[in-house]
C-alpha positions, 0 to 999 in steps of 0.5 A: 484468558478470553481467546483472540480470534486472528486472521493472518494474510501473507502472500508467501506460504513460507511466511504464513507457516512460519506466523502459524508456528510462532503463534502456536509456540508463543501466543496460545491465547490467540485462534487461528480462524483463517490463513490467506495468501492473497488480500482478496482471499483475506477480505473474505476471510475477515467478513467470514470470521470477524476476527479480533486482529488481522497479522498484515503483510504490507507488501503483497502483489496486485493488492497490498496491505493499505489497499486492503484496508481501504476497502473497509468503511470502518476497521473492526479489528485491530491489525498488526503489520508484518514487515521487512522494512527496514529499522528507519522505516520503523519510525513510521509505525511508531509515529501512528502508534500502529502494532508492527512486527519485523520479519523475520518475527522475534518470538519475544516481539511476538509476545509483547504484541499479543499482550497490548492486545489482550489490554487494549480494546480499541481498533485503529482508525482510518486516521492512523492507517493514512498517517502510516501510508503517508509516512512509508511512502515519503520514506521511499525515495522515488528512483532516479531511473526505471527499466520499462518492459516493451515487446522489443525489450527493456527501455531505460527511462529517467523518472523525472522525464515521465509525465503520466502513466496511462492504463491500457488493459493489460498494458501501460502507456508511459508518456515522457517529456518530448512527447514520446510514448512508450507502451509497457507490458505491465499494469499500471499497479505494476508501474505504480509500485515500481515508482513508489515514492513522494513524486508520483500518484495515482489520481485515477485507476487508469492515471498515475501521474508525476507531480513535478509535472502539474501546470495547474489544477482546476476546481471544476467538473469534479476536479482535474489536472493540467500536465506540462504537456497540456494534457487534462487528467480527471481526479476520482471522488476516492482520491481527491482529498489525498490529492489536495493534502499531497498537492498542498505540499507542492 
């Protein structure tokens, strides 16, 4: 039987080692080309080894699994998401018709997944990945409150009071209703992950906005939003279509 080349990507080394053991024990047709503990290393390994399949963790620091896949104009490999999401979120994977393995990985589930890969010759489309991302995002409600880490300590803010967050090098400025600004000792990506949910959207590398605090959208000059404190924020070209798709729901 033809060998399936794979790359395993997971930020937890014990998960990498467990997947390696499971594949060697229960999937002898799968050959491991590389094991990577970050998305950045994973991208390099994928280009170097041209695998048939990537076993990909979703929740990783700095760059998660969805962000990593966005770095490829077109996928030339199959993807099996390895995830600790609860069973409710599994509906999103089934709806998008993508392969997944729920952690801790069950050997029988792994064998069935490999069997499907052996019989399937197609790779997932970017539309499938986007559908999964949107579905998972919508299943994660935005928290009611968030703890913001400042130089003085923690400040607790109500998320509905956040108008937008702006990246400032290794810090983030959180702008609240009433004109209050809080400088947080975290990068914007960390704030984005903490606020992950349907109410917040990263319109630009430097800006995360509260969709409920938009006053208007202006199509000119590349497209920008005006928040309810009259701050105008541009939307990057790479985020514009996704924003329009979400904006249509409000």
